[in-house]
N, C-alpha and C positions, 0 to 999 in steps of 0.2 A: 213572271213565273219561270221563264226559261233561265234567266240569270240566277235566280235562287237555286234552281235545281243544279246548275253548273257549279255554283259555289259549294253546295252540299257535297257533290261528287268529288270536287277537288279536296275539300277538307277531309273526307273519308279516305281518299287515296293517299294523302300525304303521310300518315303513319305507316301505311303498308310500304310505301316507297322508302321511307327511312329505315324500316326493318330490313328490307332487302339490301340496301346499301351497306348497313352495318354488318350483316352476316356475310356479305360478299367480301368486305374488308377482312373479317375474321378468317375466312377461308384462305385468302391470298397471303396474309401475314403468317398464319399457321403453317402454310406450305413452305414459306421461306425459312421460318425458324426451325422447322423439321430438318431441312437440308443443312442448316448451320450446325445443329446439334449432332447430326450424323458425321459431319465433317470433323467436329471436335472429338467425337468418339474415335474416328480414324486416326487423329493425331495422338491421342492419349491411350487408347485401349481400355479406358475405364468402364467397368460394368455399371457404376453409378450413373455416369453420363449416358450410357446406352439405355438405362432404364428411363431416363428423362426423354431421350430421343424416341423410344417406343411409345411413351405417352403422347408425344407430339404426333405420331401417326394417327392415334385415336382422335386428336384434336382436328386433324385435317379431314378425316372421314366423317366425324360428327358434324363439323361445320358444313360439309357438303350436303349431308342429310338434312341438317337444319335449314339450309338455304332452300332446298326443295320443299320442305314442309311449310316454310313461311310463304313461299310463292303460292302453294296450294291453299294455305289458310286465308290468303288475301282474296281468293275467289269469292264472289257474292253467293248467297243462297240460291239454289236451283230446285227443280222438281224432285230430284233424287236426294238432295241434302237441304231440306227447308230450314235447318238451323245453322247452315253454313258449314265450312270445312275446318273450323278452328281446332278441333280436337286432334288433328294430325300433329299438332305441336306436342301433345302428350306422348304420342308414339315416338316422336323425335327424342324427347328427354329420356324415355325408357330405353330406346335403342342406344343412345349415348352411354347410359349407365351400364348396359350389358357389355358394350365394347370396352369400357374402362376396366370392368372385372376381368375380361379376357386378357387385356394388356398386363394386368397385375400378375397373372399366372406366368406369362413369359418373363416378366421381371424377376419373379422368385427363382425361376430356373437358372437364369444367368447369375443372379446375386449369390445363390447358395454355392455355385461352382467356384466363384471367385473368393468366397469366404473360406472355403475349404482349401483352395489352391491359389493363394495370393501371388501376384506378380507385380514387378515395378511398373510405374506409369510414366512413359516418356513425354516430354514437351507439356508438362502439366501446367506450367505458368501461363503459356499462351492459351491453352484450353480454358483455364479458369477465367481469363480476361474476356474471351469471346463469349463464354457462357453467361458471364455477368451482363454483358450488353444485351444478349438475347432475352434474359430474364426481365430487364427493365422495359424492353419493347412489349413483352407479354403482359407485364403489369399494367401498362397504359391501355393495351387492347382490352384486357379484362374489365377494367373500370369503365371504359367507354361502352362495352357491350351491356353491362348490367344497368348503367344509367339509361341507355337508349331503350333497353328491354322494359324497365319500369315505366319510363315515360310513354311508351307505345303499348304497354300492357301485353308484352310478348313473353310467354313462358320459355319458348325455344331460345330466344336471345339471352334471357337471364340464365338459363341452364348452361348455355355455351359460355357465357361470361364467367360463371362460377367454376366451370371446368377449366377455363383458361387460368383463373386465379389459383386453382389447385395445382396447375402446372407451374405457376410462379412459386408457390410454396415448395413444390418438389425441387425446383431449380435452386431455391435458397438453401434447402437442406443439403442438396448435393454440393453446393459451393462451400458451405460451412464444413461439411465432413471432409471434402477433398483439400480444403485449406489446412485442416489439421493433419491430414496425411502428408501434405507437402512439407511440414516441419517436423514430423515424427517418424516418417517412413513406415508407419503401420499400414501396410498395404492391404491387410485383411479387412480394414475398415471400409474399403471400397465395396466389397461384397455385402457387408453389413448395411451400409447406406442404401444399396440397391434394394435389399429386403425390406427395410423400413419404408422406402418410397412405395414399394408394392403394397404394403399394409395400409398406408395412407390412401392410396388409390382405391383399394377395395371399399373402404368406408365411404368415399365420395361416390363411387358407382352405385352402391347399394342405396344410398340416400336418394339419388336421382331416380332409380327404379321405383322406390316407394312413392315418391312424389308423382311420378307418371301414373302409377297404379291408382293412386287416390284421385287424380284428375279424371281418368277414364271411368272410374266407378262413381263419379259425381259425389265424392266425399264432401262432408260439410267443411266450409271454410270459415272458421270463427272470426278471423280478422276482417274478412269481407262483410260478414253479417254484423259485426260491431260497427263497421264504418257506415253501413246502411242504417242501422238503428240510430246511431248518433245523428245522422243526417235528417231523418224524418222527425226525431224528437226535437231537434233544434228548429225545425220549420213546421211544427204541428199547427194545423188550422183548427178553429173551433168546430167546424163541421165534421172533422174526422173523429168520430167517437172512439174507434179502435182500429188497430191493425193486428192481424194474427195470421198464422200459417205462412210466415215469411220464409221464402227459400231463395237461394242465390247460388249460382255457379258460374265458372269461367269457361269459355270456349274460345281459345285463341285470344284475340284482343277484345272480344265481345264479353259482356257481363249480362247474364240472363237473370231476371228477377221476377218472381211471381208472389202475390200476396192477396189476402182478403182485406178489404176496406169496409168498415161498418159506417153507414150514414143513417141519418134520421129517416124513419119509415115514410114520412110525408114528403121527402125530397123528390122533386120532379125528375123525370128521366133526363131532361136537358141539364139540370143542375148537377145531377149525379155524374153525368158524363164530363161536365166541366171540372168537377173535383178530381176525377180520375186523371184528366189531362194535366191538371196542375201537378199532381204527384209524378206523372210520367216526365213532365218537363223538369222537375226537380232532379230526378235521376239522370236525365239526359245532360243537363248542365254540369252536374257534379262529375260525371264520368266522361265528359267531353265527347258525347255522341256515341259512346260504346255500349250504353245500357239498352237492353231489349226487355221491355216490361210488360207483364200480363197482370191485370188487376181484376179480381172478382169482387163485385160490389154486393154487399149484404145489407138488408134493412135491419134496423135495431129491433130488439125484442124487449119484453118487460124486464128481463133480468139485467139489461144494461142501464136501467134508470138510475141506480145508485152511483154509477160512474160516468154519467152523462150530464154535463152542465148546461145543455141547451134549454132555452125556454120552450116548453112543450105543453100542449093541451091534452096529450095522451099519457102523461106521466102517471104511473101507478105507484111509484115509491119515491121518496125524497132523495135528492142528490146528496151524496156523502163525500166522495173523493174521486179524483182522477188517478188511475193507476199509472205508475211509472212505466215508460216505454224503455225496456231494456231487452237484450237479446233473448233472454229466457221467456219473457212475456210475448214478444212479437213472433217468436217461432213456435209458440204453443198452438195446438190445434183448436182449442176453445177460445171464444171471444172474451172480452173484458168482463162481461156479466158473469160468465161461468167461472172465470178466475177469481172474481171478487167473492162469489158464493163459497168457493173452496177456501179462500183465505179466512173469511169470517167464521166458517164452520171450524176451521183449524184453530182459530183464536179462542172460540167458545169452548172447544174441547180441552184446550190447554188450561183455560181458567178453571174449568171444572176439576181437572186433575190436580191443579194447584190447591184448590179449595179442599 
């Protein structure tokens, strides 16, 4: 018993440890790259490179905030927070988005000035070479963060990874524009590139804020609901007459699921409990221990007879068909019998209108 508990604790701690290591790496690398970009700006005096460096400040601050949020999100539930601390990651994503928008304002100010009053850019060749190396490091970091974030189901890591990749796209645009400046001497393009970088950053920041708001408001997650629907449909058991009022939301690395499961009215309490545990285990296995499931067990009623294929001495109507388990059906408030009645009533009405 003790060994099993220890293994469970180790398994649950491993993703949290991985998330903390990944975001710590992000913070240290972002700090180093920020220093490099400001050094390149010192060499060249380019407002486009300054815009890239200013975004790197946001990377550093956001990574630090994400590190704190991931540490807090890893804390187990307590009396004050019975559902855990995972939603802090939504605050992290929203905070990062707000910082990105603020950085864009500073970039616009510098870019417009250099667009109106262009000036030569010294030591541009050296600056471009260093900036290219920094961009490649950032690209690798962003890919690692997104992959680890998906594997450990961390919104904060994925948000930080996408922000890092946005920084990579920014660097690529700056490199392309300044490469053109290098061969044309169109120094006004330096300011134009900075303004375009700022515009791109605004879209990125607003997207993160919207995603954060949706998570804090427990907005519906169609992809997650489709994933759960496909899972239960593929593993449907004969005893499961219907599932309805399916709801699911993410909180940090945890996935909360609640639903109503209709079983035969003569099912004993022991067997009903066992069927519920089978469904819980299905979610636990699929989501690698991250699923927190609440199942409300309902007895069948006469309206379910046409959609229930179980052998039954209490049947009042003949079995006709099993309804498909799709997202629309499983998230509806009514059970299968109610949905079947509405479908047949709609079909009869349609036939009458056609006739």
